[in-house]
C-alpha positions as CSV (number, residue, x, y, z in Angstrom):
1,M,7.1,34.9,2.9
2,S,7.3,31.8,5.1
3,K,10.6,31.3,7.0
4,L,13.2,29.8,4.7
5,V,13.5,26.7,6.8
6,S,12.3,23.3,5.7
7,K,13.1,19.6,5.3
8,W,13.1,18.1,1.9
9,N,13.0,14.5,0.7
10,Y,13.1,13.4,-2.9
11,P,12.5,9.9,-4.2
12,T,14.0,6.8,-5.6
13,T,15.6,4.9,-8.5
14,V,13.3,5.0,-11.6
15,R,14.0,2.9,-14.7
16,F,12.0,4.9,-17.2
17,G,11.4,4.0,-20.8
18,A,9.4,1.8,-23.2
19,G,10.2,-1.9,-22.9
20,R,11.9,-1.7,-19.5
21,I,9.5,-4.1,-17.9
22,S,12.0,-6.7,-19.3
23,E,14.3,-5.6,-16.5
24,L,12.0,-6.9,-13.7
25,P,14.2,-9.9,-12.9
26,D,17.3,-7.6,-12.6
27,A,15.4,-5.2,-10.4
28,L,14.4,-8.1,-8.1
29,A,18.0,-9.2,-7.9
30,A,19.1,-5.6,-7.1
31,T,16.7,-5.3,-4.2
32,G,17.4,-8.8,-2.9
33,I,13.9,-10.1,-3.5
34,K,13.9,-13.8,-4.2
35,K,10.2,-14.7,-3.9
36,P,7.9,-11.7,-4.5
37,L,4.2,-11.4,-4.0
38,F,2.8,-9.8,-7.2
39,V,0.0,-7.4,-6.1
40,T,-2.4,-6.2,-8.7
41,D,-6.1,-5.5,-9.1
42,P,-8.7,-8.0,-10.2
43,G,-9.5,-6.3,-13.5
44,L,-5.8,-6.0,-14.5
45,A,-5.1,-9.6,-13.4
46,K,-7.2,-10.9,-16.3
47,L,-5.4,-8.8,-19.0
48,P,-2.5,-9.8,-21.3
49,V,-0.2,-7.1,-19.7
50,V,-0.2,-9.1,-16.4
51,A,0.2,-12.5,-18.2
52,S,3.2,-11.1,-20.2
53,T,4.8,-9.7,-17.1
54,L,4.4,-13.0,-15.2
55,K,5.9,-14.8,-18.1
56,I,9.1,-12.6,-17.7
57,L,9.3,-14.0,-14.1
58,D,8.6,-17.6,-15.3
59,D,11.3,-17.4,-17.9
60,A,13.7,-16.1,-15.3
61,K,12.6,-19.1,-13.0
62,I,11.6,-16.7,-10.2
63,P,9.0,-18.1,-7.9
64,Y,6.1,-15.7,-7.0
65,G,2.6,-15.5,-5.7
66,V,-0.2,-13.4,-7.1
67,F,-2.7,-11.4,-5.0
68,S,-5.5,-9.3,-6.6
69,D,-8.2,-8.9,-4.0
70,V,-8.0,-5.1,-4.3
71,K,-10.9,-2.7,-4.4
72,P,-10.7,0.6,-6.4
73,N,-10.5,2.3,-3.0
74,P,-8.6,-0.3,-0.9
75,V,-10.1,-1.2,2.4
76,E,-8.7,-2.8,5.6
77,S,-10.0,-6.3,4.7
78,N,-8.0,-6.1,1.4
79,L,-4.9,-5.4,3.4
80,T,-5.6,-8.2,5.9
81,A,-6.1,-10.7,3.1
82,G,-2.9,-9.5,1.4
83,I,-0.8,-9.8,4.5
84,A,-2.2,-13.4,4.9
85,A,-1.1,-14.2,1.4
86,F,2.3,-12.7,1.9
87,K,2.9,-14.8,5.0
88,A,1.4,-18.0,3.7
89,G,3.6,-17.8,0.6
90,K,6.7,-16.9,2.7
91,H,7.4,-14.0,0.4
92,D,10.3,-11.6,1.0
93,G,9.2,-8.6,-1.1
94,V,6.4,-7.1,-3.2
95,I,5.9,-6.2,-6.8
96,A,3.2,-3.6,-6.8
97,F,1.8,-3.6,-10.3
98,G,-1.1,-1.4,-11.5
99,G,-2.8,1.8,-10.8
100,G,-3.0,3.7,-7.5
101,S,-5.1,1.1,-5.7
102,A,-2.7,-1.8,-6.4
103,L,0.4,0.3,-5.8
104,D,-0.9,1.6,-2.5
105,L,-2.0,-1.8,-1.3
106,G,1.2,-3.5,-2.4
107,K,3.2,-1.0,-0.4
108,L,1.0,-1.4,2.6
109,I,1.3,-5.2,2.5
110,A,5.1,-4.9,2.4
111,F,5.0,-2.4,5.3
112,Q,2.4,-4.0,7.6
113,A,3.2,-7.7,7.2
114,G,6.1,-7.5,9.7
115,Q,4.4,-5.2,12.2
116,T,2.8,-6.1,15.5
117,R,0.7,-3.0,15.9
118,P,-2.5,-2.2,14.0
119,V,-2.0,-0.3,10.8
120,W,-4.0,2.7,12.1
121,D,-1.2,3.3,14.6
122,F,1.0,4.5,11.7
123,E,-1.4,7.1,10.3
124,D,0.4,10.1,8.8
125,I,0.1,12.2,12.0
126,G,3.1,13.8,13.6
127,D,5.9,11.2,14.2
128,W,3.6,8.1,14.4
129,W,5.7,6.5,11.7
130,T,8.5,6.0,14.2
131,R,6.3,3.5,16.0
132,A,7.0,1.0,13.2
133,D,9.7,-1.7,13.1
134,A,11.6,-0.4,10.1
135,D,13.7,-3.6,9.9
136,A,10.5,-5.6,9.3
137,I,9.4,-3.7,6.2
138,A,9.8,-5.8,3.1
139,P,11.4,-4.2,-0.1
140,I,9.1,-3.0,-2.8
141,I,9.3,-2.8,-6.6
142,A,6.6,-0.6,-8.1
143,V,5.4,-0.9,-11.7
144,P,2.7,1.7,-12.6
145,T,0.3,0.9,-15.4
146,T,-1.6,4.2,-15.2
147,A,-0.4,7.7,-15.2
148,G,-2.0,9.5,-12.3
149,T,-1.5,8.8,-8.6
150,G,2.3,8.7,-8.7
151,S,2.2,6.2,-5.8
152,E,5.2,4.6,-7.3
153,V,7.4,7.4,-5.9
154,G,5.5,8.0,-2.7
155,R,6.2,7.1,0.9
156,A,2.6,6.5,1.9
157,G,-0.5,4.4,1.1
158,V,-4.1,5.2,1.4
159,V,-6.6,2.7,2.9
160,T,-10.2,3.1,3.9
161,H,-11.2,2.3,7.5
162,E,-14.3,0.3,6.8
163,A,-15.9,1.0,10.2
164,T,-15.8,4.8,9.8
165,H,-15.7,5.0,6.0
166,T,-12.8,7.3,6.2
167,K,-9.6,7.3,4.1
168,K,-6.4,7.1,6.1
169,V,-2.9,7.9,4.9
170,I,-0.3,5.5,6.3
171,F,3.2,6.8,6.1
172,H,6.7,5.5,6.5
173,P,9.9,6.5,4.7
174,K,10.7,2.8,3.9
175,M,7.3,2.5,2.0
176,L,9.1,4.3,-0.8
177,P,9.7,1.6,-3.5
178,A,13.4,0.6,-3.9
179,I,13.0,0.6,-7.7
180,V,10.4,1.9,-10.0
181,I,9.9,0.5,-13.5
182,A,8.1,3.2,-15.4
183,D,7.3,1.7,-18.8
184,P,4.8,3.7,-20.8
185,E,4.0,0.7,-23.0
186,L,2.2,-0.7,-20.0
187,T,-0.3,2.2,-20.0
188,T,-1.4,2.0,-23.7
189,G,-4.3,-0.3,-22.8
190,M,-5.9,2.2,-20.4
191,P,-9.5,3.0,-21.6
192,P,-10.3,6.7,-22.2
193,F,-12.2,7.2,-18.9
194,I,-9.2,5.9,-16.8
195,T,-6.8,7.9,-18.9
196,A,-8.8,11.0,-18.2
197,G,-9.3,10.3,-14.5
198,T,-5.7,9.3,-13.7
199,G,-4.4,12.2,-15.8
200,M,-6.5,14.7,-13.9
201,D,-5.3,13.2,-10.7
202,A,-1.7,14.0,-11.7
203,F,-2.8,17.5,-12.6
204,A,-4.5,17.9,-9.2
205,H,-1.4,16.8,-7.4
206,C,0.7,19.3,-9.3
207,L,-1.8,22.2,-8.9
208,E,-2.4,21.7,-5.2
209,A,1.3,21.2,-4.5
210,Y,2.1,24.4,-6.3
211,C,-0.6,26.3,-4.4
212,A,0.1,24.9,-1.0
213,P,1.7,27.3,1.5
214,G,5.2,26.8,2.7
215,Y,8.7,27.1,1.2
216,H,9.6,24.3,-1.2
217,P,10.9,25.8,-4.5
218,M,12.0,22.4,-5.9
219,A,8.5,21.0,-5.5
220,D,7.0,24.2,-7.0
221,G,9.3,23.9,-10.1
222,I,8.4,20.2,-10.6
223,A,4.7,20.9,-10.1
224,V,4.8,23.7,-12.8
225,E,6.5,21.5,-15.4
226,G,4.1,18.6,-14.5
227,M,1.1,20.8,-15.2
228,R,2.6,21.8,-18.6
229,L,3.1,18.1,-19.5
230,V,-0.5,17.3,-18.5
231,L,-2.1,20.2,-20.5
232,E,0.0,19.3,-23.6
233,N,-0.2,15.5,-23.5
234,L,-3.3,14.3,-21.6
235,P,-5.7,15.3,-24.5
236,K,-3.4,13.4,-26.9
237,A,-3.3,10.3,-24.7
238,Y,-7.1,10.5,-24.3
239,A,-7.7,10.8,-28.0
240,N,-5.2,8.1,-29.0
241,G,-4.2,5.6,-26.4
242,K,-1.4,4.3,-28.6
243,D,0.4,7.6,-28.6
244,L,3.5,6.4,-26.8
245,T,5.1,9.8,-26.6
246,A,2.1,11.3,-24.9
247,R,1.8,8.3,-22.6
248,A,5.5,8.7,-21.6
249,H,5.0,12.4,-20.8
250,M,1.9,11.6,-18.7
251,M,3.8,8.9,-16.8
252,S,6.5,11.5,-16.0
253,A,3.8,14.0,-14.9
254,A,2.3,11.5,-12.6
255,A,5.6,10.8,-10.8
256,M,6.3,14.6,-10.7
257,G,2.9,15.3,-9.1
258,A,3.5,12.8,-6.3
259,T,7.1,14.1,-5.8
260,A,5.8,17.6,-5.6
261,F,2.9,17.0,-3.2
262,Q,5.2,16.3,-0.3
263,K,4.8,20.1,0.0
264,G,1.1,19.6,0.5
265,L,-2.3,19.0,-1.0
266,G,-5.6,20.8,-0.3
267,A,-9.3,20.9,-0.6
268,I,-9.6,19.2,-3.9
269,H,-8.4,16.1,-2.2
270,S,-10.0,16.6,1.2
271,M,-13.4,17.0,-0.6
272,S,-12.7,14.1,-2.9
273,H,-11.7,11.6,-0.3
274,P,-15.0,11.4,1.6
275,I,-16.9,11.1,-1.7
276,G,-14.6,8.2,-2.7
277,A,-14.9,6.5,0.6
278,L,-18.7,6.7,0.7
279,Y,-19.6,6.3,-3.0
280,D,-16.6,4.3,-4.3
281,T,-16.0,6.8,-7.1
282,H,-12.8,7.0,-9.2
283,H,-10.4,9.2,-7.2
284,G,-8.9,11.1,-10.0
285,M,-12.2,11.8,-11.7
286,T,-13.7,13.0,-8.4
287,N,-10.7,15.3,-8.0
288,A,-11.5,16.6,-11.5
289,V,-15.1,17.4,-10.6
290,F,-14.1,19.4,-7.5
291,M,-11.2,21.2,-9.1
292,P,-12.8,24.4,-10.5
293,Y,-14.9,24.9,-7.4
294,V,-11.9,24.7,-5.1
295,L,-9.9,27.0,-7.5
296,A,-12.6,29.6,-7.1
297,F,-12.7,29.2,-3.3
298,N,-8.9,29.7,-3.1
299,R,-8.7,32.5,-5.5
300,E,-7.8,35.3,-3.1
301,A,-4.9,33.4,-1.7
302,I,-3.4,31.9,-4.9
303,E,-4.2,34.5,-7.7
304,D,-0.7,35.9,-7.8
305,R,0.9,32.4,-8.0
306,I,-1.6,31.4,-10.7
307,V,-0.7,34.5,-12.7
308,R,3.0,33.5,-12.6
309,L,2.0,30.0,-13.6
310,T,0.1,31.2,-16.7
311,G,3.2,33.0,-17.9
312,Y,5.1,29.7,-18.0
313,L,2.2,27.8,-19.5
314,G,1.5,30.4,-22.2
315,I,-2.1,30.9,-21.0
316,K,-3.6,34.4,-21.4
317,G,-6.0,36.1,-19.1
318,G,-4.3,35.5,-15.7
319,F,-6.4,33.6,-13.1
320,D,-9.6,33.7,-15.2
321,G,-7.7,32.4,-18.2
322,F,-6.3,29.5,-16.2
323,A,-9.7,28.6,-14.7
324,K,-11.1,28.6,-18.3
325,S,-8.3,26.3,-19.4
326,V,-9.2,23.9,-16.6
327,L,-12.9,23.9,-17.6
328,K,-11.9,23.4,-21.3
329,L,-9.6,20.4,-20.4
330,R,-12.4,18.9,-18.3
331,K,-14.9,19.2,-21.2
332,E,-12.4,17.8,-23.7
333,L,-12.0,14.7,-21.4
334,K,-15.7,14.4,-20.7
335,V,-15.2,15.0,-17.0
336,P,-18.6,15.4,-15.3
337,H,-19.2,19.0,-14.3
338,T,-21.2,18.1,-11.1
339,L,-21.3,15.3,-8.6
340,P,-24.8,14.1,-9.7
341,E,-23.3,13.6,-13.2
342,L,-20.5,11.6,-11.7
343,I,-22.7,9.6,-9.3
344,K,-25.9,8.6,-11.1
345,G,-29.0,8.8,-8.9
346,L,-27.2,10.8,-6.2
347,D,-29.6,11.9,-3.5
348,M,-27.7,13.5,-0.6
349,D,-29.8,14.5,2.5
350,K,-28.7,17.1,5.0
351,K,-27.2,14.4,7.3
352,R,-25.0,13.0,4.6
353,K,-23.9,16.4,3.5
354,T,-22.9,17.2,7.2
355,L,-21.0,13.9,7.4
356,I,-19.0,14.7,4.2
357,A,-18.1,18.2,5.5
358,D,-17.1,16.8,8.8
359,M,-14.9,14.2,7.1
360,A,-13.4,16.8,4.7
361,V,-12.1,19.2,7.4
362,V,-10.3,16.4,9.3
363,D,-8.8,14.8,6.2
364,P,-5.0,14.9,6.3
365,T,-4.9,16.9,3.1
366,A,-7.1,19.8,4.4
367,G,-4.3,21.4,6.3
368,G,-2.4,22.1,3.0
369,N,-5.2,24.2,1.5
370,P,-4.1,27.9,1.1
371,V,-7.5,29.0,2.6
372,K,-8.6,27.4,5.9
373,L,-11.2,24.7,5.1
374,T,-13.9,25.2,7.7
375,K,-17.1,23.0,7.9
376,K,-19.0,25.9,6.5
377,A,-16.6,26.2,3.6
378,A,-16.7,22.5,3.0
379,S,-20.5,22.5,3.0
380,T,-20.5,25.4,0.4
381,L,-18.0,23.6,-1.8
382,L,-20.1,20.4,-1.7
383,D,-23.2,22.4,-2.6
384,N,-21.4,24.1,-5.4
385,A,-20.2,20.8,-6.8
386,I,-23.7,19.4,-6.6
387,E,-25.4,22.4,-8.2
388,G,-22.6,23.3,-10.7
389,T,-22.2,26.8,-9.2
390,L,-18.9,28.6,-9.9
């Protein structure tokens, strides 16, 4: 067993429940935000859910600006534009509204707008976060409209470095939103593909956190219950987007996954990040594609833990039974089994495969994998995901 020495951090105030978006003006007052920048994505900005939320602000006579220049995998130019909008509007806080991309970028805008150093100086490496001027970080209210990333309860944001096509994790404790409004009614409009992808992202967070080495029993317990909620409720939410009970449980599971993965993530994410950066794929769906291949790769190190997990989940057959349950869930959600099914017309030459393997092993999540992720192992995982070899 690892030494029983660790440092634990658990998250923030969450106002959970249907209809609680109506409390947005009160949440702004509680955090001292008087003129927020409302950050969302371009697709969501056109939908009634945003219009109805902005009407709540209008009715409360709260001035605000709207920024929606956010790519599905946010890039540095999105952040630069968001900071410009924040400063031009003389905003004093951020409402991050949407899925993982909008939540991450909203948090990064609030963080970076007051800094003088480039954002890459605050990558989640060692104590680089201490370089930031903590007093210059604007307060954040997070309102998730998907149930997957759990970014609403996280202290980091992911942004792609356009010059190198690599995803970077930017971290600071004050990037944790001051208040989260988790209203499952906001997720009922998610189409099945997004419901599946975001739900599998939550499952990947819980699974990798549970399997990560290190001593964090609270994270383990949250991850285990999170996986149960996903297995029982994601198929229901996928089949019937109006099932508010299933949507609520999935929203809980998403926050639980992000809370648990402070313990660590692993090769599912470190393989998925390069694919997302290079091919702009949906992050959660890419995680779902890699999941069974990484499970098989890690088997020797995690089999005992997975057997314990199956006892709680009521799955028979130990590790093999769990692996079959993952494949069954993927099939039910129409998750592609291989990368070529996910990325139509995929033609990956040797040079591109080498680049992806090189990116995977240096990804911040690689260090949390229970089996060391070498370049050779990353190459094999990539080939398996391309060929469908388990």
